[in-house]
C-alpha positions as CSV (number, residue, x, y, z in Angstrom):
1,M,0.0,0.0,0.0
2,G,2.9,2.3,0.8
3,R,4.4,1.8,-2.6
4,L,1.1,2.6,-4.3
5,L,0.8,5.8,-2.3
6,L,4.3,6.8,-3.3
7,L,3.6,6.0,-7.0
8,F,0.2,7.8,-7.3
9,V,0.6,10.7,-4.8
10,A,4.2,11.4,-3.9
11,L,5.7,11.0,-7.4
12,P,3.3,13.3,-9.2
13,A,3.7,15.9,-6.4
14,V,7.5,15.8,-6.8
15,E,7.2,15.9,-10.6
16,L,4.9,18.9,-10.4
17,A,7.3,20.7,-7.9
18,L,10.2,20.0,-10.3
19,L,8.3,21.3,-13.3
20,I,7.3,24.5,-11.4
21,E,10.9,25.1,-10.3
22,I,12.2,24.5,-13.9
23,G,9.5,26.9,-15.2
24,R,10.7,29.6,-12.7
25,R,14.3,29.2,-13.8
26,I,14.0,28.8,-17.6
27,G,10.5,30.1,-18.3
28,T,7.1,28.6,-18.9
29,V,7.3,28.3,-22.7
30,E,10.8,26.7,-22.5
31,T,9.6,24.2,-19.9
32,I,6.7,23.2,-22.1
33,G,9.2,22.9,-25.0
34,L,11.4,20.7,-22.9
35,I,8.4,18.4,-22.1
36,V,7.5,18.2,-25.8
37,V,11.1,17.6,-26.9
38,T,11.7,14.8,-24.4
39,G,8.4,13.2,-25.4
40,V,9.2,13.3,-29.1
41,V,12.8,12.2,-28.8
42,G,11.9,9.5,-26.3
43,A,9.1,8.2,-28.5
44,A,11.5,8.0,-31.5
45,M,14.1,6.2,-29.4
46,A,11.6,3.8,-28.0
47,R,10.3,3.0,-31.5
48,S,13.8,2.4,-32.8
49,Q,14.7,0.2,-29.8
50,G,11.4,-1.6,-30.0
51,L,11.8,-2.4,-33.7
52,R,15.2,-3.9,-32.9
53,V,13.8,-6.0,-30.1
54,V,10.9,-7.2,-32.3
55,S,13.4,-8.2,-35.0
56,R,15.6,-10.1,-32.5
57,L,12.4,-11.8,-31.1
58,R,11.4,-13.0,-34.5
59,E,14.8,-14.3,-35.2
60,Q,15.0,-16.2,-31.9
61,M,11.6,-17.7,-32.4
62,S,12.3,-18.8,-36.0
63,T,15.4,-20.6,-34.8
64,G,13.5,-22.2,-31.8
65,Q,15.3,-20.3,-29.1
66,M,13.5,-19.1,-26.0
67,P,13.2,-15.3,-26.4
68,A,13.0,-14.5,-22.6
69,D,15.7,-11.9,-22.9
70,S,14.0,-10.1,-25.8
71,L,10.7,-10.2,-24.0
72,L,12.1,-8.5,-21.0
73,D,13.8,-5.9,-23.2
74,G,10.4,-5.3,-24.9
75,A,8.7,-4.9,-21.6
76,M,11.2,-2.4,-20.4
77,I,11.0,-0.5,-23.7
78,L,7.2,-0.4,-23.3
79,V,7.6,1.0,-19.7
80,A,10.1,3.5,-21.1
81,S,7.6,4.6,-23.7
82,A,4.9,5.2,-21.2
83,L,7.3,7.1,-18.9
84,L,8.6,9.3,-21.7
85,V,5.2,10.4,-22.9
86,T,4.2,11.3,-19.3
87,P,5.1,14.9,-18.5
88,G,7.8,15.0,-15.8
89,V,11.5,15.1,-15.1
90,L,11.9,12.0,-13.0
91,T,9.7,9.9,-15.3
92,D,11.6,11.1,-18.3
93,A,15.0,10.3,-16.7
94,F,13.9,6.8,-15.8
95,G,12.4,6.3,-19.2
96,F,15.6,7.3,-20.9
97,L,17.5,5.0,-18.6
98,C,15.2,2.1,-19.6
99,L,16.2,2.7,-23.3
100,L,19.9,2.1,-22.6
101,P,20.8,-1.5,-23.2
102,A,23.4,-1.5,-20.4
103,F,20.8,-0.3,-17.9
104,R,18.2,-2.9,-19.1
105,S,20.9,-5.6,-18.8
106,R,21.6,-4.7,-15.2
107,V,17.9,-4.6,-14.4
108,K,17.3,-8.0,-16.0
109,R,20.1,-9.6,-14.0
110,G,18.5,-8.2,-10.8
111,V,15.1,-9.5,-11.8
112,V,16.5,-13.0,-12.5
113,R,18.4,-13.0,-9.2
114,R,15.3,-12.0,-7.3
115,I,13.2,-14.8,-9.0
116,E,15.9,-17.4,-8.3
117,Q,16.1,-16.3,-4.7
118,A,12.4,-16.4,-4.3
119,I,12.4,-20.0,-5.7
120,E,15.2,-21.0,-3.4
121,D,13.5,-19.4,-0.3
122,G,10.2,-21.2,-1.2
123,R,8.3,-18.0,-1.9
124,L,7.8,-19.1,-5.5
125,Q,7.4,-22.6,-6.9
126,A,8.4,-23.5,-10.5
127,T,6.8,-26.4,-12.3
128,M,7.3,-27.8,-15.8
129,H,4.3,-28.8,-17.9
130,H,4.5,-30.6,-21.3
131,G,1.9,-29.7,-23.8
132,V,0.6,-31.8,-26.7
133,P,3.1,-31.5,-29.6
134,F,2.2,-31.1,-33.3
135,E,2.9,-34.2,-35.4
136,G,6.6,-34.8,-35.6
137,E,7.5,-32.2,-33.0
138,S,9.0,-32.6,-29.6
139,P,6.8,-31.6,-26.7
140,P,6.9,-27.9,-25.9
141,R,8.1,-27.0,-22.4
142,E,6.3,-24.4,-20.3
143,I,7.4,-23.0,-17.0
144,N,4.8,-21.8,-14.6
145,I,5.9,-19.9,-11.5
146,T,3.3,-19.6,-8.8
147,P,3.4,-18.6,-5.2
148,P,3.3,-21.6,-2.8
149,P,0.0,-22.2,-1.0
150,D,-0.5,-20.4,2.3
151,D,0.0,-22.6,5.3
152,D,-2.6,-20.6,7.3
153,R,-5.6,-22.1,5.4
């Protein structure tokens, strides 16, 4: 609940205060121009990065590789796009960071570590299911990660 409060109340308040302060220092028109420019540049960068990821995703799928890395990149680029079209200084900064491959790589490593740790600690359970294959194909493998059942029930 505290994180949601931070996300929906504190962050917009900080963003508004920063925009007001920037407006005081450089002017209202210039501040609006800055918001428009970061939105346009960010959208163009996100489109370019997104197209690269889609191309890599298609290539991986056509060769039968698991595209997990590309899917995470795509998700982060989608988040970056949403942040960059949202007026604000902090959201733009984080959005631009999400477009940097080095930053995405670091975040992905952290996410994988947290998932692995949650599985080791028993907070998540991973199970493998085999689907019904098409004629002549080996069975597909699907990984489902679900929270373990509560012991209090």
